[in-house]
DOBA-887419 format. One line per 5 residues: number of its first residue (from 1); their letters; for each residue y, x, z of N, C-alpha, C, O, CB. Coordinates in pm, 1 decimal, always signed. Each point is the difference from the previous one (the first is absolute). Glycine has a CB too. Layout:
N
NUM) A) Y,X,Z,Y,X,Z,Y,X,Z,Y,X,Z,Y,X,Z; ...
This chain:
187
1) MQLEI) -1124.1,+1446.0,+967.6,+80.3,-114.8,-22.2,+116.8,-18.2,+87.3,+113.2,-22.8,-42.6,-308.3,-70.3,-34.9; +160.8,+104.7,+209.8,+110.1,-21.8,+96.3,+119.6,+90.5,-9.3,+111.6,-40.1,+33.1,-283.0,-38.6,+109.2; +148.8,+204.8,-188.7,+96.2,+99.6,-17.7,+95.1,-53.8,-118.3,+122.9,+3.1,+7.8,-289.1,+192.8,+79.2; +101.2,-240.8,-187.3,+86.7,-58.6,-118.6,+77.2,-119.9,+38.7,+112.6,-18.1,-46.3,-278.4,+96.6,-114.9; +107.0,-167.3,+249.7,+77.7,-115.7,+51.2,+122.0,+46.1,+82.2,+109.8,-54.6,-10.2,-322.8,-83.0,+15.7
6) EHCLT) +188.0,+238.8,+74.5,+112.1,+50.9,+84.6,+114.4,+52.1,-91.0,+117.5,-26.3,+25.2,-282.8,+90.8,+163.1; +128.8,+7.2,-290.7,+101.2,+52.9,-91.8,+76.1,-116.1,-65.7,+122.7,+3.7,-10.0,-264.8,+203.2,-32.8; +72.4,-305.0,+0.3,+54.7,-118.6,-60.4,+96.3,-66.9,+92.1,+112.5,-34.9,-35.7,-317.0,+7.4,-95.3; +155.4,+10.7,+252.8,+80.7,-72.4,+98.2,+137.5,+72.9,+24.9,+105.6,-62.5,+9.1,-323.8,-24.2,+100.5; +208.9,+221.5,-99.3,+132.5,+88.3,+15.2,+87.4,-33.7,-112.8,+118.3,-25.4,+22.6,-232.7,+222.4,+89.0
11) ALISG) +64.6,-199.8,-239.3,+88.6,-25.8,-114.4,+47.5,-145.2,+5.6,+118.5,-26.7,-20.1,-239.0,+201.2,-121.3; +32.4,-265.8,+167.7,+51.4,-148.2,+5.1,+98.1,-24.6,+111.4,+101.5,-67.1,-19.3,-319.1,-9.6,-72.0; +189.6,+128.0,+202.7,+97.4,-25.3,+116.3,+134.8,+57.5,-27.5,+100.6,-58.8,+39.6,-287.9,+62.8,+121.2; +193.9,+108.5,-226.7,+120.8,+61.7,-38.6,+74.8,-55.2,-118.6,+103.9,+51.9,-40.9,-205.6,+134.9,+135.9; +46.2,-293.4,-149.3,+56.2,-61.3,-119.2,-28.9,+58.8,-135.1,+68.9,-22.6,-99.4,+96.6,-38.6,+248.6
16) GTILY) -277.6,+142.5,-146.4,-40.4,+74.9,-113.6,-110.0,-85.5,-88.9,-40.0,-112.8,+28.8,+91.0,+339.0,+111.9; -87.1,-155.6,-243.8,-97.4,-64.7,-99.0,-115.1,+85.1,+2.6,+6.2,+118.6,+32.4,+163.9,-218.6,-184.5; -292.5,+31.1,+112.8,-121.7,+59.1,-6.0,-72.2,-28.3,-136.4,+29.9,-98.5,-67.6,-35.8,+81.5,+319.2; -82.1,+99.4,-286.3,-90.7,-13.4,-110.2,-132.7,-11.0,+50.3,-51.5,+94.5,+59.9,+193.5,+26.7,-204.7; -203.8,-232.9,+124.7,-125.6,-21.5,+75.6,-92.8,-85.4,-84.7,+44.0,-78.3,-84.2,+75.9,+94.7,+308.5
21) PTDTI) -255.2,+1.3,-199.1,-101.6,-80.8,-62.0,-8.4,-142.4,+57.2,+3.5,-10.1,+122.7,-126.6,+220.6,-165.7; +112.6,-318.9,-29.7,-12.4,-125.2,+50.5,-126.2,-59.9,-39.6,-84.9,+69.8,-55.5,+318.9,-88.7,+57.4; -256.0,-117.2,+24.2,-132.8,-51.5,-56.0,+11.9,-31.3,-145.3,-95.1,-56.9,-53.6,+34.7,-40.4,+273.5; +161.9,+126.5,-287.3,+2.7,-9.7,-140.7,+28.1,+134.3,-69.5,-94.5,+72.3,-31.6,+166.8,-306.6,+62.4; +48.4,+267.6,-54.0,+41.9,+128.4,-63.2,+86.2,+82.6,+104.3,+31.7,-52.0,+107.0,-32.2,-59.6,-347.8
26) WGIGC) +36.7,+236.5,+209.5,+83.9,+72.9,+84.0,+143.2,-69.9,+3.2,+52.8,-48.2,-100.2,-190.2,+265.8,+48.0; +190.0,-217.2,+170.7,+130.1,-71.0,+22.6,+108.9,+90.1,+49.2,-24.7,+105.9,+57.6,-101.3,-308.0,-7.1; +243.7,+159.6,-73.6,+124.6,+55.9,+73.5,+27.3,-103.1,+104.4,+13.2,-119.1,-28.0,+93.7,+245.8,-174.8; -98.7,-78.1,+324.6,+29.3,-100.5,+107.7,+107.2,+42.2,+98.9,+35.4,+117.5,+9.2,-268.3,-189.2,-30.3; +280.4,-19.0,+89.8,+97.2,+21.2,+120.9,-8.2,-113.5,+86.8,-81.0,-91.2,-16.6,+239.5,+223.2,-111.7
31) DATNF) -66.5,-125.9,+230.1,+12.1,-110.5,+99.9,+67.8,-125.7,-67.6,+118.9,+1.1,-31.7,-99.8,+174.0,+227.3; -98.2,-278.3,-214.7,+48.8,-122.9,-69.5,+115.3,-67.6,+81.8,+62.7,-94.1,-48.5,-298.5,+58.5,-53.6; +260.6,+81.3,+217.0,+117.0,-63.5,+75.9,+123.2,+78.6,-0.1,+103.3,-40.1,+53.5,-261.2,-62.5,+88.7; +146.5,+215.5,-202.8,+116.6,+108.3,-4.2,+79.8,+0.9,-129.9,-49.8,+59.8,-95.3,-88.7,+86.6,+243.3; +249.7,-202.5,-161.5,+75.7,-19.9,-119.8,+15.8,+132.8,-69.4,-24.6,+8.5,-120.4,+143.9,-204.8,+219.8
36) AAVEK) -77.5,+305.0,-26.1,+18.5,+129.9,-55.5,-124.1,+59.0,-65.0,+1.1,+55.8,-109.7,+170.6,-25.7,+278.5; -284.4,-48.0,-87.8,-121.8,+58.2,-66.0,-40.2,-77.2,-127.7,-45.9,+63.3,-95.1,-34.4,+13.5,+322.8; +95.2,-207.1,-233.7,-24.9,-71.0,-121.5,+82.8,+44.7,-110.8,-45.0,+9.0,-114.3,-19.3,-192.9,+243.8; +192.1,+213.9,-96.4,+84.1,+58.3,-100.1,-50.5,+125.0,-65.4,+7.1,+15.0,-122.0,+169.2,-113.0,+244.4; -229.6,+191.9,-38.0,-54.5,+117.1,-47.3,-108.8,-24.3,-97.2,-4.5,+69.1,-101.8,+68.0,+34.0,+306.5
41) VYHLK) -159.1,-203.0,-180.6,-100.4,-31.7,-91.7,+56.7,-51.7,-135.7,-45.7,+43.2,-105.8,-101.2,-91.2,+303.6; +240.4,-38.8,-194.6,+55.7,-42.1,-123.7,+68.9,+123.0,-81.9,-13.5,+13.9,-121.6,+47.8,-250.5,+234.4; +33.4,+314.7,-38.5,+61.6,+129.1,-61.5,-106.0,+92.0,-63.7,+10.7,+48.4,-112.7,+172.6,-55.9,+288.8; -289.3,+26.7,-90.0,-104.6,+94.2,-54.7,-67.6,-54.8,-121.4,-26.7,+78.1,-91.4,-12.6,+7.3,+317.9; +7.0,-220.0,-237.0,-68.0,-56.6,-109.4,+101.7,-36.4,-116.6,-39.9,-44.9,-107.5,-140.1,-42.1,+273.0
46) KRMEG) +305.1,+108.0,-138.9,+101.9,-34.4,-107.7,-11.6,-143.6,-42.0,+12.8,-37.5,-116.5,-18.8,+271.4,+32.5; -20.9,-317.6,+194.0,-24.7,-134.5,-15.7,+125.1,-83.9,+32.4,+70.6,+31.2,+95.9,-310.3,+14.9,-44.6; +267.7,-149.5,-127.5,+110.2,-91.2,+25.2,-23.0,-70.5,+133.8,-112.1,-41.6,+29.4,+149.4,+9.1,-278.8; +64.1,+19.4,+327.7,-17.7,-82.5,+124.9,-23.3,-141.7,-56.7,+44.8,-37.7,-108.3,+111.4,+186.3,+270.0; -230.3,-222.9,-78.2,-24.6,-135.9,-42.3,-140.3,-18.0,-66.1,-62.0,-106.3,+0.4,+312.1,+82.0,-31.1
51) KNLII) -293.8,+144.0,-27.7,-134.2,-7.7,-51.8,-92.5,+16.6,+120.1,+4.5,+102.6,+67.9,+61.5,-10.7,-299.5; -152.4,-195.4,+259.1,-56.1,-10.7,+131.3,-99.0,+113.2,+34.4,-57.5,+64.1,-87.9,+89.4,-309.1,+66.4; -48.0,+265.1,+144.8,-95.6,+93.2,+60.4,-111.2,-83.3,+70.4,+14.5,-119.2,+27.1,+170.0,+300.6,+5.6; -291.8,-112.6,-6.3,-108.6,-60.8,+83.5,+3.6,+73.8,+141.8,+28.5,+118.7,+15.6,-181.9,-175.6,-232.1; +123.6,-22.9,+305.0,-24.8,+57.3,+144.1,-140.3,-16.8,+35.9,-69.6,-89.9,-47.1,+297.9,+35.8,+122.9
56) LIDDV) -272.1,+146.7,+13.5,-137.7,-6.2,+50.1,-1.1,-25.2,+140.9,+81.8,+55.0,+73.8,-155.9,+93.1,-242.1; -16.3,-230.6,+212.5,-23.8,-31.0,+146.9,-147.6,+37.6,+20.4,-77.8,+15.6,-94.1,+255.9,-214.7,+114.3; -211.2,+212.5,+110.2,-136.0,+28.1,+31.7,-90.8,-118.7,+48.0,-120.2,+16.6,+20.3,+212.6,+203.6,+32.6; -30.2,-338.8,-35.9,-84.3,-103.9,+55.3,+60.9,-131.3,-34.6,+122.1,-12.6,+9.2,-200.6,+158.5,+177.0; +4.3,-243.4,-224.7,+40.1,-142.4,-33.0,+85.7,-57.6,+109.7,+95.6,-71.2,-30.9,-306.9,+37.0,-99.1
61) GRLSD) +183.8,+59.9,+254.8,+68.4,-43.0,+105.6,+148.3,+32.3,+2.7,+80.3,-68.9,+62.9,-290.5,+84.8,+43.0; +242.6,+88.9,-174.7,+144.0,+38.1,-5.3,+88.2,-61.5,-106.0,+121.0,+22.6,-0.9,-200.5,+180.0,+90.2; +20.2,-281.0,-179.8,+76.1,-69.3,-103.5,+116.4,-74.8,+52.9,+109.9,+8.0,-55.0,-312.4,-25.9,-71.3; +180.8,-56.9,+235.0,+106.7,-84.0,+54.6,+110.7,+86.3,+65.0,+105.1,-52.2,+37.1,-274.2,-133.8,+1.6; +146.9,+307.1,-26.2,+112.6,+87.9,+36.4,+96.3,+26.9,-104.1,+112.1,+41.8,+28.8,-255.6,+55.5,+120.6
66) YIVEV) +105.1,-120.0,-277.1,+85.5,+32.0,-111.5,+24.2,-105.8,-98.6,+75.9,+15.4,-95.7,-151.7,+199.1,+126.9; +6.6,-328.6,-5.6,+11.3,-119.7,-86.6,+28.8,-123.1,+97.3,-67.9,-24.4,+99.8,-100.1,+125.1,-287.1; +281.1,-176.7,+143.2,+38.1,-113.6,+78.6,-104.2,-91.3,+29.2,-22.4,-34.9,+115.9,+227.0,+56.9,-205.4; -280.8,-70.2,-23.6,-108.4,-91.3,+19.0,-105.2,+34.8,-105.2,+22.9,-4.6,-120.8,+129.7,-178.9,+215.6; -266.0,+217.8,-42.2,-115.5,+47.7,-80.3,-86.3,-122.6,-46.6,-59.7,-64.9,+85.9,+56.9,+289.8,+46.8
71) PEIAY) -5.7,-256.7,-255.9,-80.6,-112.8,-37.8,-148.4,+15.8,+36.4,-51.9,+110.8,-13.9,+214.3,-149.6,-168.5; -231.7,-62.4,+226.7,-135.0,+9.6,+37.7,-93.1,+61.9,-104.3,-93.8,+72.4,+33.2,+141.2,-264.9,+105.3; -18.2,+161.4,-268.6,-86.2,+46.5,-109.5,+3.7,+162.0,-12.3,-89.7,+62.9,-56.3,+135.0,-294.6,-69.3; +59.9,+287.2,+180.2,+9.8,+150.7,+6.6,-117.2,+57.6,+69.1,-61.9,+95.8,-46.3,+306.6,-107.3,+49.8; -276.1,-49.3,+111.3,-110.8,+47.4,+78.2,-128.5,-7.5,-68.8,-79.9,+93.3,+8.3,+199.4,-157.8,+182.4
76) DLIQH) -145.6,-46.5,-261.7,-124.3,-22.4,-76.4,-4.7,+118.3,-115.2,-99.2,+72.0,-11.5,+103.5,-348.4,+59.3; +103.6,+288.6,-125.7,+7.6,+97.2,-110.8,-36.7,+132.3,+65.8,-91.7,+65.1,-49.9,+275.1,-193.1,-87.7; -121.6,+172.0,+242.2,-18.9,+139.4,+52.9,-145.2,+14.7,+46.5,-60.4,+105.8,-17.2,+306.6,-88.9,+92.0; -300.1,-119.7,-18.0,-136.8,+5.7,+49.9,-110.2,+1.5,-113.8,-105.1,+62.5,+13.9,+193.1,-184.4,+192.3; -59.9,+55.6,-309.2,-103.3,-18.2,-105.1,+15.5,+91.3,-117.6,-89.6,+0.6,-84.5,+75.4,-231.8,+152.7
81) VDTPL) +120.7,+309.7,-82.2,+19.0,+95.5,-116.2,-56.9,+130.9,+42.7,+36.3,+48.1,+107.3,+174.5,-161.7,-192.9; -297.1,+174.9,+10.0,-51.1,+117.8,+35.2,+66.5,+136.3,-60.7,-39.2,+112.4,+31.3,-161.8,-260.0,-4.0; +295.9,+124.1,-109.0,+68.9,+99.6,-52.2,+141.6,+7.7,+61.7,+42.2,-98.4,+60.7,-183.1,+75.2,-264.5; +219.6,+138.8,+191.3,+131.9,+3.0,+64.0,+86.5,-117.3,-59.9,-0.8,-25.0,-120.5,-14.8,+285.7,+157.3; +86.5,-327.6,+50.6,+75.8,-118.1,-37.0,+138.8,+7.0,+58.1,+20.5,+11.1,+120.9,-229.8,-144.6,-132.7
86) TIIYS) +300.3,+126.7,-76.3,+146.8,-5.8,+44.4,+45.6,-146.9,-18.9,-15.5,-58.3,-107.3,+67.3,+309.3,+37.5; +2.7,-305.8,+173.7,+53.9,-134.9,-7.1,+150.2,+9.1,+13.6,+51.8,+73.3,+84.3,-263.0,-174.5,+11.6; +286.4,+20.0,-186.2,+142.0,-9.5,+15.3,+28.9,-123.6,+90.2,-44.6,-109.9,-33.1,+86.8,+222.9,-198.1; +27.4,-98.2,+338.0,+24.4,-115.0,+90.4,+154.6,-22.3,-8.3,+77.4,+92.3,-25.2,-284.4,-40.7,+189.6; +246.2,-178.2,-141.9,+132.3,-47.6,+9.4,+56.4,+30.2,+139.4,-79.4,+1.2,+94.1,+27.4,-179.2,-264.8
91) HAKNL) +173.2,+200.9,+190.9,+72.2,+7.5,+125.6,-58.7,+114.4,+89.6,-68.9,-16.2,+100.7,+120.6,-236.4,-116.7; -11.7,+370.9,-39.3,-34.3,+125.1,+87.0,+94.7,+7.4,+116.0,+106.6,-61.6,-2.8,-191.3,+192.5,-197.0; +48.4,-56.8,+301.7,+87.1,+25.8,+116.1,-38.8,+134.2,+62.9,-109.3,+51.6,-23.4,+137.2,-302.0,+66.3; +58.2,+302.8,+32.7,-23.3,+115.3,+77.5,-37.2,+124.9,-73.2,-76.0,+86.4,+44.0,+14.4,-240.2,+120.9; +126.2,+155.5,-288.4,-21.0,+112.9,-87.3,+135.2,+52.1,-48.1,+98.3,-71.8,+17.7,-323.5,-19.0,-88.4
96) ADNVI) +238.8,+211.6,+10.4,+117.1,+48.5,-53.6,+42.2,-92.4,-111.2,-85.9,-46.1,-75.2,+27.0,+278.7,+141.2; +193.5,-263.8,-81.6,+45.1,-90.0,-105.3,-37.2,+34.4,-133.7,-25.3,-84.9,-85.5,+199.4,+38.9,+221.2; -178.0,+183.1,-157.0,-23.6,+46.4,-138.7,-147.7,+7.1,-26.7,-35.8,+49.3,-107.0,+248.4,+81.9,+108.4; -299.1,-173.4,+80.7,-142.4,-8.9,-32.4,-30.8,-145.8,-44.4,-98.2,-24.7,-69.9,+39.6,+213.2,+239.3; +145.0,-284.6,-127.1,-18.0,-149.2,-21.5,+72.6,-26.7,-133.6,+111.0,+45.5,-27.9,-120.3,-112.2,+287.4
101) AADQS) -69.2,-15.7,-342.2,+45.7,-30.5,-130.0,+131.4,-99.3,+12.7,+28.1,-59.7,+103.9,-282.2,+92.5,-200.4; +320.0,-39.7,-10.2,+117.2,-92.8,+7.9,-29.5,-139.2,+33.8,+86.2,-65.0,+59.2,+13.8,+202.4,-217.9; -212.1,-190.5,+127.8,-42.5,-131.9,+37.5,-59.1,-6.1,+136.6,-59.5,-101.4,+36.2,+22.7,+56.9,-269.2; +50.8,+152.4,+313.6,-42.5,+5.8,+137.0,-157.3,+10.9,+7.2,-57.4,-23.8,+106.2,+267.1,-113.4,-36.8; -272.8,+170.1,-172.9,-148.6,+24.0,+5.7,-40.8,+131.2,+20.6,+78.5,+89.7,-30.8,-101.3,-261.7,-105.7
106) IAVRI) -88.5,+200.0,+183.9,-63.8,+140.2,+27.8,-143.2,-6.6,-52.8,-74.4,-97.6,+10.2,+216.7,+144.5,+206.5; -171.6,+73.3,-276.3,-148.8,+20.1,-39.2,-70.9,+74.7,+109.1,+44.7,+108.4,+37.6,+9.9,-101.4,-284.4; -159.7,-57.6,+298.2,-78.5,+58.4,+118.2,-147.3,+20.5,-34.6,-67.2,-90.7,-49.2,+223.6,-25.1,+210.6; -203.7,+234.7,-135.1,-146.1,+27.6,-5.6,-46.5,+32.9,+135.1,+60.5,+79.5,+71.9,-49.0,+2.1,-303.8; -121.7,-144.2,+267.6,-74.4,+39.0,+124.3,-111.0,+112.0,-39.7,-102.1,-26.5,-63.6,+140.8,-221.5,+172.2
111) VKNEF) -7.0,+363.2,-66.4,-90.5,+114.2,-50.2,-138.6,+3.0,+78.4,-10.3,-33.2,+118.2,+225.5,+175.4,-176.7; -309.9,-103.1,-13.1,-130.4,+27.3,+59.1,-39.7,+140.8,+12.0,-94.6,+37.1,+69.6,+35.2,-243.0,-155.2; +135.8,+284.6,+14.5,-33.5,+152.2,+0.7,+23.1,+53.6,+148.4,+108.2,-26.7,+52.1,-31.5,+59.6,-311.2; -152.8,+26.7,+316.9,+5.7,+50.9,+136.6,+112.9,+84.0,+31.3,+61.4,-18.3,+105.1,-289.5,+6.6,-106.5; +263.5,+108.8,-86.2,+112.3,+76.4,+23.5,+127.6,-73.5,+14.9,+78.1,+25.5,+91.7,-194.2,+138.8,-206.2
116) CRRLI) +139.8,-262.6,+17.8,+124.5,-79.0,-4.8,+1.8,-89.5,+117.4,+106.1,-5.9,+62.1,-94.8,+13.7,-309.8; -119.0,-83.7,+291.2,-6.6,-84.6,+104.5,+36.4,+76.4,+134.8,+76.3,-52.0,+81.3,-249.2,-86.4,-214.7; +119.3,+255.9,+153.2,+23.9,+79.0,+115.8,+149.7,+40.1,+2.5,+67.3,-18.4,+101.5,-310.3,+102.1,-103.0; +294.7,-28.4,-111.8,+132.4,+37.6,-2.5,+90.8,-114.5,+34.8,+85.0,+16.1,+87.6,-143.8,+153.4,-251.0; +45.9,-288.3,+98.3,+91.6,-110.8,+26.1,-10.3,-52.4,+142.3,+99.3,-40.3,+60.4,-115.3,-19.4,-299.5
121) REFGK) -111.0,+61.2,+293.5,-28.0,-44.4,+146.0,+77.4,+96.5,+81.8,+78.0,-46.0,+83.5,-316.4,-48.6,-122.3; +226.2,+221.5,+25.0,+69.9,+102.4,+99.1,+149.9,-12.3,-31.8,+80.4,+10.3,+92.7,-283.6,+166.4,-81.9; +244.0,-197.5,-132.1,+150.4,-11.1,-20.5,+54.1,-125.1,+56.5,+111.5,-2.6,+52.1,-127.9,+133.0,-257.0; -57.0,-230.8,+196.4,+50.5,-128.7,+68.3,+85.2,-88.4,-86.6,+49.5,-104.5,+42.2,-51.8,+227.0,+167.9; +18.4,-75.7,-337.1,+82.4,-72.8,-101.3,-61.2,+4.5,-134.2,-87.2,+83.7,-23.5,+288.0,-31.4,+148.8
126) PIVST) -161.7,-135.6,-214.3,-55.2,+3.1,-138.6,+66.0,+121.5,-71.2,+111.1,+40.9,+33.8,-147.3,-302.4,-43.2; -35.4,+316.4,-88.6,+53.3,+106.4,-78.4,+9.8,-46.7,-147.9,-80.0,-82.6,-43.9,-17.9,+256.5,+206.6; +195.0,-121.1,-237.8,+4.9,-22.8,-136.7,-109.6,+62.3,-81.2,-47.0,+108.9,+32.9,+278.8,-128.3,+1.8; -274.4,-47.8,-141.7,-94.0,+65.8,-88.5,+33.8,-38.3,-134.3,-4.7,-116.3,-40.3,-172.0,+121.7,+204.9; +216.0,+108.8,-243.7,+33.7,-15.1,-139.9,-60.2,+119.0,-76.7,-0.1,+114.8,+44.5,+215.8,-242.4,+12.4
131) SANIS) -266.0,+91.8,-173.5,-79.5,+109.9,-68.8,+81.5,+133.0,-6.9,+123.0,-1.0,-4.4,-244.8,-177.3,-137.9; +51.2,+286.9,+141.7,+55.0,+137.5,+0.8,+48.0,+42.7,-130.9,-47.5,+101.8,-50.4,-100.3,-47.4,+227.6; +237.4,-122.4,-237.1,+61.4,+44.7,-136.4,+136.0,-45.3,-7.8,+49.3,-82.4,+77.0,-261.9,+72.4,-194.2; +276.6,+71.0,+14.1,+139.9,-35.1,-28.2,-8.0,-143.0,-73.0,-87.9,-19.0,-84.0,+171.2,+280.2,+62.2; +1.0,-352.4,+51.7,+4.1,-135.7,-66.2,-13.9,+13.6,-148.5,+63.8,+85.1,-62.0,+82.5,-174.2,+242.5
136) GEHPP) -225.1,+9.9,-235.2,-18.9,-2.4,-141.3,-103.9,+91.6,-43.4,-36.0,-10.1,-117.2,+261.5,-51.5,+92.2; -284.6,+156.5,+105.0,-111.8,+79.2,-36.2,-127.5,-66.4,+44.6,+2.5,-88.3,+85.8,+137.0,+291.5,-72.9; -250.5,-162.5,-69.3,-121.9,-62.5,+38.4,-41.2,+56.2,+144.4,+13.4,+118.3,+31.3,-84.4,-147.1,-286.8; +22.2,-65.0,+334.5,-39.0,+54.4,+148.4,-111.5,+98.9,-16.7,-94.0,-28.0,-74.5,+152.8,-193.6,+197.3; -54.2,+336.8,-57.5,-108.4,+100.1,-0.3,-117.0,-62.2,+73.3,+12.9,-69.6,+100.7,+148.4,+268.9,-106.3
141) LTFKN) -284.3,-166.9,-56.5,-114.1,-57.4,+57.6,-70.6,+98.6,+91.7,-91.7,-36.0,+73.8,+72.0,-111.2,-271.4; +65.1,+274.8,+191.4,-55.6,+96.4,+98.0,+122.3,+75.6,+53.5,+109.8,-7.4,-55.1,-343.0,+32.9,-65.0; +208.8,+49.8,+233.2,+97.2,+82.0,+55.7,+50.5,+112.6,-93.5,+118.8,+32.0,+1.5,-222.5,-89.6,+213.9; +17.9,+115.1,-293.0,+33.5,+116.1,-82.9,+89.3,-51.4,-119.8,+57.2,+83.3,-70.1,-281.6,+42.0,+137.2; +237.6,-258.3,-91.9,+81.4,-51.3,-103.2,+143.8,-43.9,+43.3,+82.8,-48.1,-77.4,-297.4,-20.5,-25.7
146) ISKEI) +233.9,+91.2,+236.6,+133.4,-31.7,+60.6,+93.8,+106.6,-54.9,-37.6,+117.1,-4.1,-58.6,-223.6,+223.4; +209.5,+72.4,-258.9,+102.0,+83.2,-53.7,+54.5,+96.2,+117.8,+4.6,-30.9,+119.1,+56.6,-157.1,-300.4; -21.5,+308.7,+125.4,+61.0,+106.8,+104.0,+121.5,-63.4,+54.3,+25.4,+24.2,+118.0,-105.6,+188.5,-240.7; +157.4,-287.6,+58.4,+120.7,-60.1,+45.2,-30.4,-96.7,+123.3,+68.4,+2.3,+102.3,+29.4,+17.8,-345.2; -202.5,-101.8,+224.7,-31.6,-76.2,+118.2,-37.9,+77.3,+120.8,+53.0,-14.1,+110.2,-119.5,-152.1,-260.4
151) KQGVD) -33.0,+252.3,+120.4,-44.2,+91.7,+107.6,+100.6,+70.2,+82.4,-8.2,+10.9,+122.4,-171.9,+17.4,-260.1; +281.5,+21.7,+59.7,+104.7,+76.1,+58.0,+108.2,-89.7,+73.2,+74.6,+43.3,+87.8,-119.1,+130.0,-270.5; +44.0,-303.9,+135.8,+98.8,-93.6,+52.1,-26.8,-66.8,+136.1,+88.9,-50.8,+68.2,-45.4,+14.1,-301.3; -174.8,+41.2,+267.0,-33.3,-60.2,+129.9,+5.9,+91.5,+104.1,+3.7,+120.2,-26.7,-137.6,-270.8,-75.6; +135.6,+105.8,+232.8,+3.9,+77.9,+118.3,-132.0,+45.4,+45.0,-11.1,+104.2,+64.6,+205.8,-221.9,-5.8
156) YIVDP) -294.8,+44.8,-89.6,-135.0,+52.4,+48.4,-109.2,-53.8,-109.6,+9.9,-110.7,-52.9,+63.5,+106.3,+324.8; -170.0,+89.7,-296.6,-114.9,-41.3,-88.1,-130.1,+21.9,+79.8,-36.9,+107.0,+48.5,+164.1,-44.0,-267.4; -194.0,-187.6,+224.7,-121.3,+6.5,+63.4,-113.7,+72.7,-74.0,-13.0,-8.4,-122.2,+89.6,-194.2,+225.2; -155.1,+271.4,-26.9,-107.1,+85.9,-62.2,-78.4,-79.2,-106.2,-57.8,-103.7,+32.8,+35.9,+236.6,+184.2; +18.8,-91.4,-330.9,-75.9,-81.3,-109.4,-147.5,-16.1,+32.1,-62.0,-89.7,-57.2,+220.7,+176.5,-117.1
161) SLDEL) -220.0,-7.5,+260.7,-132.8,-20.2,+30.4,-34.6,-127.4,+74.7,-116.8,-37.9,+9.4,+108.4,+274.4,-12.8; +111.3,-302.7,+56.9,-24.2,-124.3,+68.9,-2.6,-117.0,-104.2,-24.1,-113.4,+41.3,+136.7,+207.4,+172.9; -90.5,-73.3,-338.7,-9.3,-102.4,-88.7,-153.5,-39.1,-18.5,-80.5,+77.9,-51.0,+302.5,+2.6,-60.3; -254.8,-204.1,+155.6,-135.8,-38.2,-9.2,-36.2,-98.4,-107.8,-109.4,-56.6,-1.8,+106.8,+103.1,+232.4; +101.5,-66.8,-325.1,-28.3,-105.7,-110.2,-90.5,+52.5,-104.0,+3.3,+117.8,-35.5,+217.7,-217.8,+68.7
166) HEVKP) -298.9,+15.3,-80.2,-85.6,+38.5,-113.2,+32.3,-77.0,-126.8,-17.2,+50.3,-111.0,-160.5,+5.5,+273.3; +228.2,-187.2,-143.0,+48.0,-78.2,-114.1,+148.2,-19.9,+24.2,+31.7,-71.1,+95.4,-257.1,-47.9,-135.5; +320.0,+173.6,-35.1,+139.7,-5.8,+19.7,+68.9,-100.3,-91.5,-7.5,+8.8,-122.5,-4.7,+224.7,+195.4; +78.4,-327.2,-10.7,+85.3,-94.8,-78.3,+99.6,-59.4,+94.9,-23.4,+4.6,+120.8,-161.1,-59.6,-286.0; +291.9,+0.6,+120.1,+93.6,-75.4,+75.7,-59.9,-119.2,+66.1,-109.7,-41.8,-37.1,+278.7,+120.0,-113.0
171) SRIIK) -101.1,-135.8,+247.8,-66.5,-124.0,+56.2,+41.7,-120.5,-79.9,+97.0,+2.8,-75.6,-101.8,+95.2,+307.4; -73.3,-207.1,-212.6,+22.9,-125.2,-56.0,+120.3,-48.2,+72.5,+14.6,+27.8,+119.0,-255.5,-73.6,-181.1; +338.8,-33.9,-11.8,+116.4,-48.9,+54.8,+14.3,-151.0,-16.8,+3.0,-45.0,-114.6,+94.0,+266.0,+73.5; -87.8,-302.8,+146.1,+6.7,-138.0,-9.2,+145.5,-34.7,+67.3,+45.1,+59.2,+98.1,-321.5,-94.6,-91.3; +338.9,-66.4,-74.0,+122.8,-56.2,+53.8,-33.8,-132.6,+68.9,-48.7,-92.9,-64.4,+189.5,+205.3,-117.3
176) LNENG) -115.5,-120.7,+310.5,-46.3,-119.9,+78.9,+125.5,-81.7,+41.9,+86.8,+53.0,+69.3,-298.3,+73.8,+20.7; +221.1,-252.9,-130.9,+117.4,-85.2,+32.1,-19.5,-55.1,+143.7,-106.8,+6.1,+60.9,+142.4,-71.6,-311.3; +66.6,+16.9,+292.9,+0.9,-70.0,+138.0,-102.2,-115.1,+10.6,-59.3,-24.8,+105.0,+305.4,+80.3,-85.2; -263.5,-125.3,-135.9,-92.1,-113.2,+0.2,-147.4,+29.6,-25.6,-83.4,-89.0,-16.6,+275.1,-34.9,-57.0; -217.9,+250.1,+71.3,-131.8,+49.0,-8.1,-50.4,+22.9,-139.2,-114.3,+42.5,-17.1,+78.4,-154.5,+223.7
181) EFRII) +113.5,+86.6,-303.5,-36.8,+31.5,-144.0,+24.4,+134.6,-23.8,+90.0,+61.2,+57.4,-39.9,-276.2,-135.7; -132.1,+269.0,-10.6,+19.5,+147.6,-38.5,-24.6,+25.7,-149.2,-66.0,-78.8,-67.7,-7.5,+145.6,+299.8; +125.3,+39.5,-279.3,-25.8,+48.0,-131.8,-23.7,+144.0,+4.9,+59.5,+73.2,+79.1,+74.2,-248.9,-176.4; -226.3,+219.5,+7.1,-33.1,+137.6,-18.7,+112.2,+79.9,-78.7,+33.9,-34.6,-113.2,-279.9,-37.6,+118.5; +298.5,+174.6,+56.6,+99.6,+83.7,-64.0,-72.4,+122.5,-77.1,+28.8,+34.7,-114.5,+147.4,-104.0,+303.4
186) RK) -267.0,+124.3,-113.8,-76.8,+111.0,-60.9,-145.7,-15.1,+43.7,-30.0,-19.8,+117.7,+233.7,+177.3,-118.5; -297.7,-147.1,-102.8,-140.6,-17.3,+30.1,-58.0,+130.1,+42.0,-119.0,+7.6,+30.4,+101.4,-193.6,-190.4
């Protein structure tokens, strides 16, 4: 695992993209603070800018590094939900402008997958996570279903044997308002 992390770090530090297993499905990732790297992800996915991306962080304590004010309810939600949870927060900061939505919000998931946690911890910054498919196509549920175009378009592909998922599905998404109210975007 450490060798894979080192290869990913080399790609991320140089502004490259990676194809990697997450705590949900395989994702395309990059440094979420690097505008040019985020552009590469949009280009590879043929995705319109402004269509939001998710970022991954390794620890709940890092939320305040990227969100101006984290509502208290976010900590309760994160602690009590046992499935992968992405929360959309208002007022993002310290991220590439093109990873932040037009309304200044950002979708963040705190990963529990050991590979992702170690990668993000060693990188020291959040990484983008978006499904490994061309926009408009169904997200591939296994590595073998990822298109050749995506595989050839990234700078590094993590060894598929590190994928430890048994039940594959995208994360639940909740939009959290500043006043603590939330609504479910995706179950």
